[in-house]
C-alpha positions as CSV (number, residue, x, y, z in Angstrom):
1,M,-7.1,7.2,36.0
2,G,-5.4,10.1,37.9
3,Q,-5.2,13.7,36.7
4,L,-2.4,16.3,36.7
5,E,-2.5,18.5,39.8
6,R,-2.3,22.3,39.7
7,V,0.4,22.8,42.3
8,L,2.8,25.4,40.9
9,S,2.5,29.0,42.1
10,F,4.0,32.2,40.5
11,P,7.2,32.3,42.6
12,T,7.9,28.6,41.9
13,L,7.2,28.9,38.2
14,L,9.3,32.0,38.0
15,V,12.5,30.3,39.3
16,I,11.7,27.3,37.1
17,V,11.4,29.6,34.0
18,I,14.8,31.2,34.9
19,N,16.5,27.8,35.2
20,S,14.9,26.4,32.1
21,I,15.8,29.3,29.9
22,M,19.4,29.7,31.2
23,G,20.3,26.1,30.3
24,T,24.0,25.8,29.5
25,G,24.0,28.8,27.2
26,I,24.9,31.4,29.8
27,F,27.7,29.1,31.1
28,F,29.5,28.7,27.8
29,L,28.2,31.3,25.3
30,P,29.4,34.6,26.7
31,A,33.0,33.3,26.1
32,L,32.0,32.2,22.6
33,G,30.5,35.6,21.8
34,A,33.7,37.3,23.2
35,A,35.9,35.1,21.0
36,V,34.0,36.2,17.9
37,A,33.3,39.9,18.5
38,G,35.4,40.8,21.6
39,P,34.0,43.6,23.8
40,A,31.5,44.5,21.1
41,S,29.7,41.3,21.9
42,L,28.0,43.5,24.5
43,I,26.0,45.0,21.6
44,S,25.1,41.4,20.6
45,W,23.8,40.7,24.1
46,L,21.8,44.0,24.2
47,I,20.1,43.3,20.9
48,L,19.4,39.7,21.8
49,S,18.0,40.7,25.2
50,I,15.5,43.2,23.6
51,V,14.3,40.7,21.0
52,S,14.1,37.9,23.6
53,I,11.9,40.0,25.9
54,Y,9.5,40.7,23.0
55,I,9.5,36.9,22.1
56,A,8.7,36.1,25.8
57,M,5.8,38.5,25.6
58,C,4.5,36.7,22.5
59,F,4.7,33.4,24.3
60,G,2.9,35.1,27.2
61,E,-0.1,35.9,25.1
62,L,-0.3,32.4,23.7
63,A,0.0,30.9,27.1
64,S,-2.8,33.1,28.4
65,M,-5.0,31.8,25.6
66,F,-4.3,28.1,26.0
67,P,-2.8,27.3,29.4
68,K,-2.5,23.6,28.7
69,E,0.3,21.0,29.1
70,G,0.9,20.9,25.4
71,G,2.3,24.4,25.4
72,V,3.8,25.4,22.0
73,Y,2.3,22.2,20.5
74,E,-1.2,23.3,21.6
75,F,-0.6,26.8,20.2
76,S,0.3,25.4,16.8
77,K,-2.7,23.0,16.9
78,Q,-5.1,26.0,17.4
79,A,-3.4,28.1,14.7
80,F,-2.6,25.6,12.0
81,G,-4.4,22.3,12.6
82,R,-3.5,18.7,13.1
83,F,-0.6,17.9,10.8
84,P,1.4,21.1,11.2
85,S,1.0,20.8,15.0
86,F,2.3,17.3,14.8
87,L,5.5,18.5,13.0
88,V,5.9,21.2,15.7
89,G,5.4,18.6,18.5
90,W,7.8,16.2,16.8
91,S,10.4,19.0,16.4
92,L,9.9,19.9,20.1
93,L,10.5,16.3,21.1
94,V,13.7,16.2,19.0
95,S,14.9,19.6,20.3
96,S,14.1,18.7,23.9
97,N,16.2,15.5,23.7
98,L,19.0,17.4,21.9
99,T,18.8,20.0,24.7
100,I,19.1,17.4,27.5
101,S,22.0,15.8,25.7
102,M,23.7,19.1,25.2
103,L,23.1,20.1,28.9
104,V,24.6,17.0,30.4
105,I,27.5,16.9,27.9
106,G,28.2,20.6,28.6
107,A,28.0,20.0,32.3
108,I,30.5,17.1,32.3
109,Q,32.8,19.3,30.2
110,Y,32.9,21.7,33.1
111,L,33.5,19.0,35.7
112,L,35.9,16.8,33.7
113,P,37.7,18.9,31.0
114,F,40.1,16.0,30.3
115,D,39.2,12.9,28.2
116,V,37.6,10.1,30.2
117,P,34.9,8.8,27.8
118,L,33.3,6.1,30.0
119,I,33.0,8.4,33.0
120,K,31.6,11.2,30.9
121,I,28.7,8.8,29.9
122,I,28.1,7.1,33.2
123,I,27.7,10.3,35.3
124,P,25.2,12.1,33.0
125,I,23.1,8.9,32.7
126,M,23.1,8.7,36.5
127,F,21.7,12.2,36.8
128,I,19.1,11.6,34.1
129,I,17.9,8.6,36.0
130,I,17.8,10.5,39.3
131,F,15.9,13.5,37.8
132,N,13.4,11.3,36.0
133,A,12.8,9.3,39.2
134,I,12.0,12.5,41.0
135,A,9.8,13.7,38.1
136,Y,8.0,10.4,38.3
137,S,7.3,10.8,42.0
138,G,5.2,14.0,41.7
139,M,5.1,17.6,40.8
140,K,5.5,18.9,44.4
141,T,8.8,17.0,44.8
142,S,9.9,18.0,41.4
143,A,9.1,21.7,42.1
144,T,11.3,21.5,45.2
145,M,14.1,20.1,43.2
146,L,13.8,22.7,40.5
147,V,13.7,25.6,42.9
148,T,16.8,24.3,44.6
149,F,18.7,24.1,41.4
150,S,17.5,27.5,40.3
151,L,18.8,29.1,43.5
152,I,22.2,27.4,42.9
153,T,22.3,28.8,39.4
154,L,21.4,32.4,40.6
155,S,24.0,32.2,43.4
156,V,26.8,31.4,41.0
157,F,26.1,34.4,38.9
158,V,25.5,36.8,41.8
159,T,28.9,35.8,43.2
160,L,30.8,36.1,40.0
161,I,29.1,39.4,39.0
162,F,29.9,40.9,42.4
163,A,33.5,39.8,42.3
164,S,34.0,40.9,38.7
165,F,32.7,44.4,39.4
166,L,35.1,44.7,42.3
167,H,38.0,44.2,39.8
168,F,36.4,46.2,37.0
169,D,38.7,48.2,34.7
170,A,37.3,50.0,31.6
171,G,40.6,49.6,29.9
172,Y,39.8,45.9,29.2
173,L,37.0,47.1,26.9
174,E,39.4,48.9,24.6
175,P,39.5,48.7,21.7
176,F,35.8,48.0,21.6
177,F,35.5,46.8,18.0
178,V,38.1,44.1,17.4
179,A,36.3,42.5,14.4
180,P,34.2,43.6,11.5
181,V,30.6,44.8,12.3
182,P,29.0,41.6,10.9
183,A,30.7,39.7,13.7
184,V,28.3,41.4,16.1
185,F,25.4,39.7,14.3
186,F,27.2,36.4,13.9
187,A,27.8,36.5,17.7
188,I,24.0,36.9,18.2
189,I,23.5,33.5,16.4
190,L,26.1,31.9,18.6
191,I,24.8,33.3,21.9
192,A,21.0,33.0,21.1
193,E,20.6,29.7,22.8
194,T,21.1,31.5,26.1
195,F,17.5,32.7,25.9
196,F,16.0,29.6,24.3
197,G,13.7,27.5,26.5
198,W,10.4,29.4,26.7
199,E,8.6,26.3,25.4
200,S,9.6,24.2,28.4
201,S,7.7,26.5,30.9
202,T,4.6,26.4,28.7
203,F,4.5,22.6,29.1
204,L,3.8,23.2,32.8
205,A,0.8,25.4,32.3
206,G,-1.6,22.5,33.0
207,E,-0.1,22.2,36.5
208,T,0.0,25.9,37.4
209,K,-2.5,27.6,39.6
210,D,-4.3,30.3,37.5
211,G,-2.1,29.3,34.6
212,E,-3.7,31.7,32.1
213,K,-2.4,34.6,34.3
214,V,0.6,33.2,36.1
215,V,2.5,31.6,33.1
216,P,2.6,34.8,31.0
217,R,3.9,36.8,34.0
218,A,6.5,34.2,34.8
219,I,7.8,33.9,31.2
220,V,8.1,37.7,30.7
221,L,9.6,38.5,34.1
222,G,11.9,35.5,34.0
223,T,13.3,36.6,30.6
224,V,13.8,40.2,31.8
225,L,15.8,38.9,34.8
226,I,17.9,36.6,32.6
227,A,18.6,39.5,30.3
228,V,19.7,41.7,33.2
229,I,21.9,38.8,34.6
230,A,23.5,38.1,31.2
231,L,24.3,41.8,30.5
232,L,25.7,42.4,34.0
233,F,27.8,39.2,33.8
234,V,29.2,39.9,30.3
235,L,29.9,43.5,31.1
236,S,31.6,42.7,34.5
237,T,33.6,39.9,33.0
238,L,34.9,41.7,29.9
239,G,35.7,44.6,32.1
240,S,37.7,42.6,34.6
241,M,39.9,40.3,32.5
242,P,41.3,40.2,28.9
243,W,38.6,39.2,26.4
244,Q,41.0,36.9,24.6
245,E,41.6,35.0,27.8
246,F,37.9,34.8,28.5
247,G,37.0,33.9,24.9
248,S,39.5,31.0,24.8
249,A,38.4,29.4,28.1
250,K,36.8,25.9,27.8
251,A,35.1,26.4,31.2
252,P,34.5,30.2,31.2
253,L,32.9,30.6,34.6
254,T,35.6,28.6,36.2
255,A,38.2,30.8,34.4
256,V,36.4,33.9,35.8
257,A,36.4,32.4,39.3
258,Q,40.1,31.6,39.0
259,E,40.9,35.1,37.9
260,H,39.2,36.7,40.9
261,F,39.5,34.0,43.7
262,G,42.7,32.2,42.7
263,D,43.5,28.6,42.0
264,A,42.2,27.3,45.3
265,A,38.6,28.3,44.4
266,V,38.7,26.3,41.1
267,P,37.6,22.9,42.4
268,F,34.8,24.5,44.5
269,F,33.5,26.6,41.6
270,T,33.8,23.7,39.2
271,I,31.4,21.6,41.3
272,W,29.2,24.6,41.9
273,V,28.9,25.4,38.2
274,Y,28.3,21.7,37.4
275,L,25.4,21.6,39.7
276,A,23.9,24.7,38.3
277,I,24.2,23.4,34.7
278,I,22.9,19.9,35.5
279,G,20.0,21.6,37.2
280,S,18.7,22.6,33.8
281,V,18.5,19.0,32.9
282,A,16.0,18.6,35.8
283,V,13.7,21.2,34.2
284,W,13.5,19.4,30.9
285,A,13.1,16.0,32.7
286,V,10.0,17.4,34.4
287,S,8.6,19.5,31.5
288,S,9.2,17.5,28.3
289,P,7.0,14.5,29.3
290,R,4.0,16.9,29.4
291,L,4.5,17.4,25.7
292,V,4.4,13.7,25.1
293,L,1.3,13.5,27.2
294,A,-0.5,16.2,25.2
295,M,0.4,14.6,21.8
296,A,-0.7,11.2,23.1
297,R,-4.1,12.5,24.2
298,D,-4.6,13.9,20.7
299,R,-3.6,10.5,19.1
300,L,-0.5,12.1,17.6
301,F,1.7,9.8,19.8
302,L,1.0,6.4,21.1
303,R,-2.0,6.6,23.4
304,Q,-0.3,4.5,26.1
305,F,1.8,7.6,26.9
306,A,-1.3,9.6,27.9
307,A,-1.5,7.7,31.1
308,I,-1.5,9.6,34.4
309,H,-0.2,7.8,37.5
310,P,-3.1,7.4,40.0
311,K,-1.0,8.0,43.0
312,Y,1.7,10.5,41.9
313,H,-0.4,12.4,39.3
314,T,2.4,12.4,36.8
315,P,2.6,11.2,33.2
316,H,4.7,8.3,34.3
317,K,4.9,6.4,31.0
318,A,5.9,9.6,29.2
319,I,8.6,10.2,31.8
320,V,10.0,6.7,31.3
321,F,10.0,7.2,27.5
322,Q,11.7,10.6,27.8
323,A,14.4,9.1,30.1
324,C,15.2,6.3,27.7
325,A,15.4,8.7,24.7
326,S,17.7,11.0,26.7
327,I,20.0,8.3,27.7
328,L,20.3,7.0,24.2
329,L,21.2,10.5,22.9
330,V,23.7,11.0,25.6
331,I,25.5,7.8,24.5
332,I,25.3,8.8,20.9
333,G,26.3,12.4,21.4
334,A,29.0,12.1,24.0
335,G,31.7,14.6,23.4
336,Q,29.7,16.5,20.7
337,Y,28.6,19.7,22.6
338,T,29.3,22.1,19.8
339,T,27.7,19.8,17.1
340,L,24.6,19.4,19.2
341,L,24.4,23.2,19.7
342,E,24.8,23.9,16.0
343,M,22.1,21.4,15.2
344,L,19.8,22.8,17.9
345,L,20.1,26.5,16.8
346,P,18.4,26.3,13.4
347,L,15.8,23.8,14.7
348,L,14.7,26.2,17.5
349,L,14.7,29.2,15.2
350,I,12.3,27.4,12.9
351,L,10.1,26.4,15.9
352,Y,10.0,29.9,17.3
353,S,9.3,31.4,13.9
354,I,6.3,29.0,13.5
355,T,5.1,29.9,17.0
356,L,5.4,33.6,16.3
357,I,3.5,33.3,13.0
358,G,0.9,31.3,14.9
359,L,0.3,34.3,17.2
360,V,-0.4,36.5,14.2
361,V,-2.7,33.8,12.7
362,L,-4.6,33.4,16.0
363,R,-5.1,37.2,16.2
364,K,-7.2,36.9,13.0
365,K,-8.5,33.3,13.4
366,R,-9.5,33.3,17.1
367,P,-10.2,36.9,18.1
368,E,-12.9,35.8,20.5
369,V,-10.5,33.8,22.8
370,Q,-9.9,35.6,26.0
371,R,-6.3,36.9,26.4
372,H,-5.3,37.6,29.9
373,Y,-2.1,39.1,28.5
374,K,-1.6,40.8,25.2
375,V,1.7,41.6,23.5
376,P,2.0,45.1,21.9
377,F,2.0,45.2,18.1
378,G,0.9,41.5,18.0
379,S,-0.1,41.6,14.4
380,V,3.2,42.9,13.1
381,G,5.9,42.6,15.7
382,P,6.2,38.8,15.6
383,L,6.7,38.9,11.8
384,I,9.5,41.4,12.3
385,V,11.1,39.0,14.7
386,V,10.7,36.2,12.2
387,A,12.4,38.3,9.6
388,F,15.2,39.0,12.1
389,F,15.6,35.3,12.6
390,A,15.9,34.8,8.8
391,F,18.6,37.5,8.7
392,L,20.5,35.8,11.5
393,L,20.3,32.5,9.6
394,V,21.7,34.2,6.5
395,V,24.6,35.6,8.5
396,W,25.2,32.2,10.0
397,F,25.3,30.6,6.6
398,M,27.9,33.1,5.5
399,Q,30.1,33.1,8.6
400,S,30.0,29.5,9.8
401,P,31.6,26.6,7.8
402,G,29.1,23.8,7.3
403,A,26.2,25.9,8.4
404,V,24.0,25.0,5.4
405,Q,24.6,21.3,6.0
406,K,23.6,21.6,9.6
407,F,20.5,23.6,8.7
408,F,19.4,20.9,6.3
409,L,20.2,18.3,8.9
410,A,17.8,20.1,11.3
411,V,15.1,20.2,8.6
412,L,15.7,16.5,8.0
413,L,15.1,15.8,11.6
414,I,11.8,17.5,11.3
415,L,10.8,15.6,8.1
416,L,11.7,12.3,9.8
417,G,8.5,12.8,11.8
418,I,6.4,12.4,8.7
419,P,6.7,8.5,8.4
420,F,5.8,8.4,12.1
421,Y,2.8,10.6,11.5
422,I,1.6,8.2,8.7
423,L,2.0,5.2,11.0
424,L,0.0,7.0,13.7
425,Q,-2.8,7.7,11.2
426,L,-2.8,4.0,10.2
427,Y,-3.1,3.3,13.9
428,Y,-5.9,5.7,14.9
429,N,-7.5,7.4,11.9
430,P,-10.4,5.4,10.4
431,K,-10.4,7.4,7.1
432,V,-6.7,6.5,6.6
433,I,-7.3,2.9,7.6
434,S,-10.1,2.7,5.1
435,F,-7.9,4.2,2.3
436,V,-5.0,1.9,3.0
437,R,-7.3,-1.2,3.2
438,N,-8.8,-0.2,-0.1
439,Q,-5.4,0.1,-1.7
440,F,-4.1,-3.2,-0.3
441,A,-7.3,-5.3,-0.5
442,L,-5.7,-7.8,-2.9
443,L,-2.7,-8.2,-0.6
444,T,-5.0,-8.8,2.3
445,L,-6.7,-11.6,0.3
446,L,-3.4,-13.2,-0.5
447,T,-2.2,-13.1,3.1
448,E,-5.4,-14.0,4.9
449,W,-4.1,-17.3,6.0
450,I,-1.3,-15.4,8.0
451,N,-3.7,-12.8,9.5
452,V,-6.4,-15.3,10.4
453,P,-4.9,-18.8,10.3
454,P,-7.3,-21.8,10.6
455,Q,-6.7,-22.4,14.3
456,V,-7.6,-18.8,15.1
457,R,-10.7,-19.0,12.9
458,K,-11.8,-22.3,14.4
459,E,-11.3,-21.1,18.0
460,A,-13.3,-17.9,17.3
461,I,-16.2,-19.7,15.8
462,H,-16.1,-22.3,18.6
463,H,-16.7,-19.6,21.2
464,L,-20.0,-18.8,19.6
465,G,-21.3,-22.3,20.2
466,R,-24.0,-23.8,18.0
467,L,-24.7,-21.7,14.8
468,K,-27.0,-23.9,12.7
469,G,-30.0,-21.8,11.6
470,E,-28.8,-18.7,13.6
471,T,-28.5,-15.1,12.5
472,V,-24.9,-13.9,13.0
473,L,-23.3,-10.4,12.7
474,E,-19.8,-10.3,11.6
475,Y,-18.5,-6.9,12.6
476,G,-15.6,-6.3,10.2
477,C,-15.6,-9.0,7.5
478,S,-12.4,-7.9,5.7
479,V,-12.2,-9.8,2.4
480,G,-14.5,-12.6,3.6
481,T,-11.9,-14.7,5.3
482,L,-14.2,-15.7,8.2
483,T,-17.5,-15.0,6.4
484,R,-17.5,-18.0,4.2
485,H,-17.0,-20.3,7.2
486,L,-19.8,-18.6,9.1
487,A,-22.0,-19.0,6.0
488,E,-21.4,-22.7,6.1
489,A,-21.8,-23.0,9.8
490,V,-25.3,-21.2,9.9
491,G,-26.5,-23.1,6.9
492,K,-29.0,-22.0,4.3
493,H,-31.7,-21.5,7.0
494,G,-29.4,-19.1,8.9
495,K,-28.2,-15.6,8.0
496,V,-24.9,-13.7,8.1
497,F,-24.7,-9.9,8.1
498,A,-21.1,-8.9,7.4
499,T,-20.1,-5.2,7.6
500,D,-16.8,-3.5,6.8
501,L,-15.1,-0.1,6.6
502,S,-13.5,-0.7,3.2
503,V,-15.3,-0.6,-0.1
504,R,-12.9,-3.0,-1.8
505,H,-12.9,-5.4,1.1
506,A,-16.7,-5.5,1.0
507,L,-16.7,-6.0,-2.8
508,L,-14.2,-8.9,-2.6
509,A,-16.2,-10.5,0.2
510,Q,-19.4,-10.1,-1.8
511,R,-17.9,-11.8,-4.9
512,R,-16.5,-14.7,-2.9
513,M,-19.9,-15.3,-1.3
514,E,-21.6,-15.2,-4.8
515,R,-19.1,-17.7,-6.2
516,K,-19.9,-20.0,-3.3
517,G,-23.6,-19.6,-3.8
518,H,-24.1,-18.1,-0.3
519,C,-27.3,-16.2,-0.9
520,H,-28.0,-16.0,2.8
521,V,-25.0,-13.7,3.4
522,R,-25.4,-9.9,3.1
523,I,-22.3,-7.8,2.8
524,L,-22.7,-4.2,4.0
525,Y,-20.1,-1.4,3.4
526,D,-20.3,1.2,6.1
527,A,-18.3,4.5,6.0
528,H,-19.1,5.0,9.7
529,H,-18.1,1.4,10.7
530,H,-15.8,2.7,13.4
531,K,-18.6,4.3,15.4
532,R,-21.8,2.3,14.9
533,I,-23.4,-0.9,13.7
534,H,-24.9,-0.5,10.2
535,P,-28.6,0.5,10.5
536,D,-29.7,-2.3,8.1
537,V,-28.4,-4.9,10.6
538,P,-31.5,-6.4,12.4
539,K,-31.7,-8.4,15.6
540,V,-29.1,-11.2,15.6
541,D,-28.3,-14.3,17.7
542,K,-24.5,-14.1,17.8
543,V,-21.8,-11.6,17.1
544,I,-18.2,-12.2,15.9
545,S,-15.4,-9.7,15.0
546,V,-11.8,-10.0,14.0
547,G,-9.3,-7.1,13.9
548,V,-11.7,-4.2,14.3
549,L,-11.6,-2.9,17.9
550,G,-8.1,-1.5,17.5
551,Y,-9.4,1.3,15.2
552,V,-12.6,2.1,17.1
553,P,-11.9,5.4,18.9
554,N,-14.7,4.9,21.4
555,P,-15.7,1.2,21.7
556,V,-18.5,1.5,24.3
557,P,-21.2,3.1,22.0
558,V,-20.5,0.5,19.4
559,L,-20.7,-2.3,21.9
560,K,-24.0,-0.8,23.2
561,D,-25.3,-0.8,19.6
562,I,-24.4,-4.5,19.4
563,N,-26.1,-5.1,22.8
564,S,-29.3,-3.6,21.5
565,R,-29.4,-6.3,18.7
566,L,-28.9,-9.3,21.0
567,K,-31.1,-11.2,23.5
568,R,-29.8,-11.9,26.9
569,H,-27.2,-14.7,27.2
570,S,-26.4,-14.4,23.5
571,R,-22.7,-15.1,22.8
572,I,-20.1,-12.8,21.3
573,C,-16.5,-13.3,20.3
574,F,-14.0,-10.6,19.4
575,V,-10.5,-11.3,18.2
576,D,-7.9,-8.6,17.9
577,Y,-4.1,-8.1,17.7
578,D,-1.6,-6.8,20.2
579,D,2.2,-6.6,20.8
580,F,3.2,-6.5,17.1
581,F,6.7,-7.9,16.9
582,D,6.5,-8.1,20.7
583,I,7.2,-4.4,21.1
584,I,4.4,-2.4,19.3
585,P,1.2,-2.3,21.3
586,N,-2.3,-1.9,19.9
587,T,-4.6,0.8,21.3
588,E,-4.0,1.0,25.1
589,W,-7.2,-0.5,26.4
590,L,-6.6,-3.7,24.4
591,G,-3.4,-4.2,26.3
592,N,-5.1,-4.4,29.7
593,D,-7.4,-7.4,30.4
594,A,-9.1,-5.7,33.3
595,L,-9.8,-2.7,31.2
596,I,-11.2,-4.9,28.4
597,K,-13.6,-6.6,30.9
598,A,-14.6,-3.2,32.3
599,T,-15.3,-1.8,28.8
600,F,-17.5,-4.7,27.8
601,S,-19.2,-4.8,31.2
602,E,-20.2,-1.1,30.7
603,A,-21.9,-2.2,27.5
604,G,-23.7,-5.1,29.1
605,F,-21.4,-8.0,28.5
606,T,-19.5,-10.4,30.7
607,V,-16.4,-11.7,29.0
608,D,-13.2,-13.6,29.5
609,V,-9.9,-12.7,27.8
610,A,-7.2,-15.0,26.4
611,R,-4.0,-14.1,24.7
612,K,-2.2,-16.4,22.3
613,Q,1.0,-16.0,20.3
614,G,0.6,-15.5,16.5
615,F,3.0,-15.0,13.6
616,A,4.4,-11.6,14.6
617,W,1.8,-10.5,17.2
618,K,-0.4,-11.8,19.9
619,Y,-4.1,-12.7,19.4
620,V,-6.5,-11.3,22.0
621,F,-9.6,-13.5,22.3
622,I,-12.5,-11.7,24.0
623,Y,-15.5,-14.0,24.4
624,G,-18.6,-14.1,26.6
625,V,-22.3,-13.3,26.8
626,K,-24.7,-10.4,27.1
627,F,-25.9,-10.3,30.7
628,R,-28.1,-7.2,30.7
629,D,-29.8,-4.6,28.5
630,V,-28.2,-1.1,28.3
631,K,-29.3,2.2,26.9
């Protein structure tokens, strides 16, 4: 399997940071701020710039401690543990997809301000496919694309700032306060998204040269440059045209270009600005799959998405997933730029608050971790920013109709991740698997004919060959579905050792054997069933297992443990499940026949693999013999 390559340098990452943070915010929100607070929105921009630079410094310290592709998710994992970090990762996935949808919808609004619904869906989808295809092809190609779009974005603002200052008239700034003072703080809420996006650059730390030093510098300097650009743009614009005209513009930058260059420049600037906005989508298309990759590696997402392309060194499966999710949200959210923005704001404020609190926690919890960059007042400053965020939310609740509902919708989006987390634990966590099996042991007994129907049972036993008088290990006996048939097959002169992870499963199996008078069967409960063979299991002649390999985190040591109990040429048969309902895979290695054979070969077995359709899944039959001893 390939690995991510560290190919990003400081200059490259810097322009990527600028582009990822700017997003659509700076293209739309200066006008929104002006509409709410008039010329006094300059104060909003100044306050927000100072706070944002400090937040960037906080992100810089965290990135210097853990320069990995998980970024904010990794920071939360180190500070708070597994479940909270999952909620943060889930929220980041939601917010990144909302961001992509908002970016492409905002961009098309610039290009086509009139109503053409189908075109407004087709064009964004086309760009999403193109960007993800480039992201798939490698980080070097992706970096070239991102730098190109960053330069386009910067050139737009340099041109408009220069032109606006040439027409600057301080009279446009009078009167300065055209709304009550609280409007200044309400404007901060509305324009805050301009500086959101630090998390996307942290996802690229795993592919940055000297990431622990370069990423913090890029995040902080990038934020400072954006603050300068934003302040100069808002000052020059409000000082060169009526704030009412600017505040009411649906495409603000095009309106500024029209003001200074005339109607003839409008088509050119419209395309120019569209390319600048759509370039931000490219950043998220490249960075967000790295979050999916990090979560998948920690088994907090399907492990299949942890795959790295052997040729392109990209998380190709995660990129495909991200592309599909983005396209779906574009179709659902078409024409809903403002709604997406209002949902995104509270979600990101929550995420950034958790990240900032995490910095304070890590100062106390992990003081020994080397910090190549350290934010001033790191034990108190982040908490002050969190309090400031809470104040902004209160102002938002008071000033914006429906704000409370949108806030709770954002919280609901976070909580929706909990069922997915539970499913993942059922998928990967042996302790949770054991708990659930204990609770549903009786249901397993009642449905055993569905899980292991007679034809599957017969075929599995058939692969073991002659069993009369043999000693057989059943690795994972469940409620005794297969055990009773093995007991009959080996006869009273044979023996069956049956192990299981679940206490109740083992008890049910034991009672069934006793009722049948199978004294030659020994049932063994094993709390460590997922990582070993019970030490009371002696040398055996054959081994059979049904439905166990999927929850074994590392199968090779278990298979080697089985190998040590068998003679050469002894037969084995493992049966497991895959492609539940034809769409949900089992653990990734069970979906690849070549990988199955390689795994068993490493443990000293030569096997064949056969797949057969079952009730709502495919059965994977793995059968063969031991061909060598292993240590």
